[in-house]
N, C-alpha and C positions, 0 to 999 in steps of 0.2 A: 278456577281450578284448585287453588289452595284449599278452598272450603271442602272439596271432595278428597283430595289426595292426603292432606295431613291427618284427618280422622281415620282414613283407610289405613294409612301406615301405622297409626297408633294402635288401632284394634288388631291389625295383622301381627304387629310385634307382640302385643299382649297374648294373643292366642298361640302363635307359633313358638315364641320363646318359653311360655309357660309349659306348653305340651312337650317341647323338646327338653326342657329342664327335667320334667318328670321322667321322660324316657332315659335321659342320662343318669338320673338317680337310680332308676331300675337297673340299668346296665352295670353301674358301679357296685350295686348291691349284690348282683348275681354273678358277676364276673369271677369272683373268688370262689363261688360254689361250683360253677360249671367248668368245663375244660375247653381248651382250644378245639379239640375234636368235636365237641358239641356244637360250637359255633360254625365249624367247617361243614358239618352235616346239614345244619340249618341253611347255610349259604347255598349249598347244592340244591336243596329242595325248593327254596324260594326263588332261585334264579329264573326258571321258566315262568313263574307267576308274575314276577316283576317285569320280565321281558315282554310278554304278550299283554299284560295289563297296561303298560305304558303305550304300546302301539294302539291299543283299542281306544284310549281316551284322548290322545293328543289332537287328532283332527277335529272331532266334535267339540271339544272344549275350546280349542283355538278359534274355530269358526264362530262359536257363541260369543267370545270376547271381542274378536277382531272386526266382525261385521258392524258396519255403521248403522244399518237398519235391521231390526229384528222383530218379527211379529209372531203370532201364535202358530201360523202355518209353517214358518221356517223352524220354529222350536220343535214342532212335531217331526219334521223331516230330519233334523239333527238327532233327535231321540231315536228315530228309526235307524239311522246310520249307526249309532252306537250299539243298538240292539243287534243288528246284523253282524257287526264286527265282533261283539262279545260272544255271540253264539259260535262263530267260526273259531275264535281264539280259544274257547273253552275246550274244544276237541283237540286243538293243537297242544294246549298245556298238558292234557292227559297223555298224549303221545310222547311229549318230551320227558315227562316224569317216568314213563315206562322205559324210555331209552336210557335215561340216567341210572335208574335202578339196575338195569341189565349191564350197562357199560362199566359201572363202578362196583358191581357185585354186592350191593348193599340193599337188602329187602326193606330196610326202614324208610327208604326214600319214598316208597309208594304211599303208605298210610299218612306220613307227614305231609306229603305233597297234596293228597286229597283234602286233608284238613285245611291247608292253606288256600286251595282253590275255592272251597266252599266259604271259608271264613274271611278271606282277604280279597281274592280276585273279583268275585261277583259283587260284594258290597262296595268295593272301591270304584268299580265302573259306574255304579249308580251315583255315588257320592261326587265323583268328578264332574258329572254332567250338571247336577243340581248346584254344586259349588260355583261352577263357571257362570251360571246365571246371576248369582249374587255379585261375583267379581266384576262382571261386565258393567254393573251399575256402581262399582266401587262401594258396595254395601258389605262391609266386612265384620260387623259387630256379631251377628249370629254365627257366621262362619268361625270366628275366633273362639266364641264361647263353646261351640260344639267341639272344636279341636281340643280345647282345654278339658272338657268333660271326658272325651274319648281318651285323652292322654292319661288322666287319672285312672280310668278303668284299665287301660293297658298296663300301666306300671303296677297296679295292684295285682293284676292277674299274673304278671311275670314273676314278681317277688314271691307271691303266695305259692305258686307252683314250684319255684326253685327251692323254697324252704321245705316243701313237702317231698322233695327228692325226685321231681319229675324230669330232671335232666333237660335234654333238648326240647322236650314238650313244653317247658316253661316259656321258651321263646315263641313257640307256636301259639300258646294260650294268650300271651300278651299281644301279639300281632292281630289275632282274630278278634279279641275283645275290642281293640282300638277301632278296627275297620267296621265291625258290625254296629257298634254304638253310634259312631259318627254317621253311618248310613241311615240308621233309624231316625236320628235327630233331624237330618237333612230332609228325609221324606216327610216328617211331620211338619216341618216349617215351610217347605216349598211345594211338595207334591210333584210327582213325575209326570211330564206331559205324555199324552197318549201317542205312542209312536206311529208315524206314517211312513210306509215303505214305498211311497211314490217319490223316488229319489232322483228322477230324471233332471229336474230343474236344478236341484242342489248340486248334482254332479257336473252339470254343464257349466254352472257359474263359478263353482268353487273347487273344481277338481284339481286345478293347478296348485292353488295355495294349500289345500289339504294334503296333496301328494308331497309337497315340499316339507311341511312341518312333520308329516309322518316319516319321511325319509330321514329328517334330522334326528328324530327320536330313535329310529331304527339304527342309525349309525352308533349313537351313544349306547344303546342297549346291546347291540352286537358286540361291541368292544368290552362292555362290562361282563356279559355272559362268557365271552371267550377267555377273559382273565380268570373268572371263577373256575371254568372247566379245565383250563390249562394248569393252574396252580393246584387244583384238586388232584389232577393226574400226576404231576411232577413232585409235589410236596406232601400229598396225602391230606386227609381232613384236618389233621393237627396243624400242619403248616398253613393250609388255607384258612383255618380259623384264626390263627395268630395274625396272619396278614390282614384279613378282612376286618377283624375286631379292632386291631390297633390303628389301621388306616381310617376306619370310620370314627374312632375316638379323636384322632388327630384332626379330622375334618369337621368336628363338632362346631368350633367357633365360626368358621367361614361357611360351612355347609348348612348351618341352621339359621344364620342371619340372611344369607343371600336369597333363599326362597321368599323371605319377607319382602326384600327389595324387589325381586323379580315379580312377585304377585301384584304389587302395586305399580311397579315401573312399567310393566307390559302394557296395561291399559292407559297409563299416563302418557307414555311415549306415543301410543296409538292416537291419543287425542291431540297431541302436538302436530300431527300430520307432517307437512313438509317444512316446518320451521327448523332448518338445519342448525342455525345459529343457537337457538335455545337448546336443542338436543345436545350440541357440542358442550355448552356450558354445564348442563346437568351431568353429562358423562364424566367430565373432568372433575366436577365437584364430588361425585360419587367415588371416583378413584382417590381423590385427596383425603376424604374422610375415612374410607375403608382402609387405606394404607396406614393412616395414623392409628387405627384400632388394631389391625391384624398383623402388621409387620413385627411389632415387638412380641406379640403372643407367639408367633410361629418361630421366629429366630431365637426367642428365649427357650422354647421347647427343644429346639435342636441342640442347644448347648447343655441342657439339664436332663436330656432323655434318659441317660444312664441311671439317674436317681428317680425320675418321675414314673417310669414304667413299673419298676418293682414296688415303689411306694403306693401307687394307685391300684395296680392290677394284681400284684402278687408275684412271687418268685417263679410260678409256673409259666409266666409270660416273658421271661428274660430274653428269649430268642427274638422277641419282637422289638428290642431296643433299637437296632439299626433302622427298622421300618419307621419308627416314630421320629428318629433324628433326621433321616433323609427327607421324609415327607414334610417335616416341619421346616427344613431349610428351603425347600423349593415350593411349598404351597403358596406363598405370596404371588408367584407368577400367575396363579389363577385369577388374581384381581384384574389383570388386563383382559382376560377372557370374559369375565363376568361384565365388566364395565363397558366394554366395547361391543359385545354381541347383543346385549339387551336392547339398545336403541334400534338395531336392525330388525330384531324380532317384533318390536312394536310397530315399526314402519312396514312390516310385511315383506322384508327382504330375506325370505326364507332360504332362497338358493345360496346367497352369500354366506349365511349362517351355516348351512349344511356343509359347504365346502371347507369352511374353517374348522368345524367340528370333526369332519372326516380326516383332515390333516393332523389335528391334535391327537385323535384317537389312534390313528395308524402309527404315529411316532411312539406313543406310549406303549402300545401293544408290541411293537417291534423291540423296544427296549426291554420289556418284560420277558419276551421270548428268548432274547439273548442272555439275560441274567438269571432267569429262574432255574436252569439246570445246575447252577452253582450255589443255590441256597437262597434264603430269604433276603440277606443283606445285598447280594448281587442283583436279585430281582428288583429290590427297591431302588438301587442305584441306577440300573438300566432304565427303569420306568420314569423316574423323576428327571433324569438327564435328557432322555429323548423327548419326554413330554414337554419339558420346558422349551426345548428347541421348537417343537411344534406350536406352542403358544406364541412364541415370539414371531414366527413366520405368519401365523394367522392374524396376530394383532397388526402386523404391518399391512396386511391386505385390507382389513376392515376399518382401519383408522382413516384411510384416505377419503372415502365418501363422506365422512363426518367433518372433514376439514381439520383434523387433529394431527399435529406433527409429533415426532418423537421428543422434541424439545418441550412441547406442551405436557406430554406424559411424564417426563422426568421432573419438570417443574411442579407438577401436581403432587408428586410423592417424594420430592428430594429431601425435605426435612425429615420425613419418616424414615427414609433410607439411612440418612446420617445418624439419626437417633438409634435405630435398630442395630446398625453395624457397630456403633460405639458400645451399646449394651451387650451385644454378643461377645465382643472382645474383652470387655471388663469382667463379665461373668466367667468366661473361660479362664482368664488370668487369676481371678479370685479363687476359683475351684482348684486350680493347680497349686496355688500358693498356700491355701489354708486347709482345704478338705482332704482328709486322708482316710485310710481304712477304718479308723476308729469311729468315724462319724456314721450315724444312721442315715438312711436315705431321707427320712422326714426332716432331720436336723439340717442336712445339707440344703434341702429345698427352702427351709425357713430362713437360711442365710442368703442364698443366691437369688431367689425371686425378688425380695424387696430391694436388694442392691441393684439388680438389673433394672427394675422399674424406675428407681431413682435416677439412674444414669440416662435412661431413655427420655424421661420427662424433661430433664435438664437440657439435654442436647436438642431435643425437639423444639422446646420453647425458644431457645437461642437461635436456632436455624430458621424456624418458621416466622418469628417476629410478628405474630398475629395475623398472618396471611390467610390461614384457614378460616378463622373467625370472620375476617372481613369478606371473603368470598361467599361464605355461607349467609351472612347478613344481606349482602347484595342480591343474592339469588332468591332469598325469601321475599325481598321487596319486589323482585321481578315476578315471582309467583303470585304475590298479592295483587299486582297490577293486572294479572290475567283473569281475575275472578269475574 
């Protein structure tokens, strides 16, 4: 198994991280040119595209990866299912765009939405199906190279259009360029199977699993769309843009690495089948390693957000400082969600995953609804507080079938918690003692970030005592024995 998983992870990391780095560069390059209102308008327009696009592809792609036996006839049936779903969703996307344009009284929603439907929704449906066929075989080399090429095209289109004064259309151009090029490359490499609409056998055998994974995605997308529409109504496009842009930038470290882990982990856990002991070991290892990487990043961001936001984004984004600080403080709770739900996804326990995601989403949305009427800061506080509670409750439910105790979870990330807490305290004290109004934001970051990193590394190494390296080495030997 190591012979398949390690190269898959390497190629996935290369493609995804490179593409996401280009996307981040493009965002940071244009964020000072565009306004929060531009990002808010784009969020409203792409919401139905993302919502229905995710629902269309999740069942066909999950069936492609999760099925143990997969022949040409089954591939044709899955392609037929995707085609039928995409045709229905296309009509629904157009209706949703018309409703948003009317409800928010902004005629620009319609042309922008049409461009995104043509340039993002349709190509992405085709890409997802072809990509899942490569992922099933853990063949990620071409997938990663295509993602990198598409990322270059998208970043170039976004930056070029922004410099030309295209405003919100620069975001549209970048999204369309990325989706279209990746689709064309996938078609050239794999070829789309001829769809078969004789879906009786497929629906009889896999309706339960397909319904569960679709429901899980539906839950996530409903909550995301509700957040967008609610904030757009209460805070306007400017407030929505500040929220979405800042939250997405805060999510960059974890949100860009975890899809890599998920993409390889899903088929890898599926291959392990019912070996609960091995799954438990891998889940705890992933939590241990990811906590060591991301806890210092996010807790460090929380204590320097007042300097990081204006230094990186510009003074027009000052109102987003509380969003960055609060999401930075509570984002590490997501590690429990990622590390404990992924094994259940690979094992096909979609019902358990859906219930967990439903609880987390409901808590987050309830917190947002309570806080949003009082502004961005209150919206962020309500969301992260209630969302963290939902994550803890969900983690308690899904850890038990894996044989994982809370003591195991604390032990896996205890050294990281100690290091990150020490770092946050030291940086906060240093900022209060040394940094005053005469310091520029860049100068303050130049002092605080290295000091915080030094404190974390020192405390982590003392508290960990080589345990992480030892566990990783033992598990690599275990993986090698499974080859």
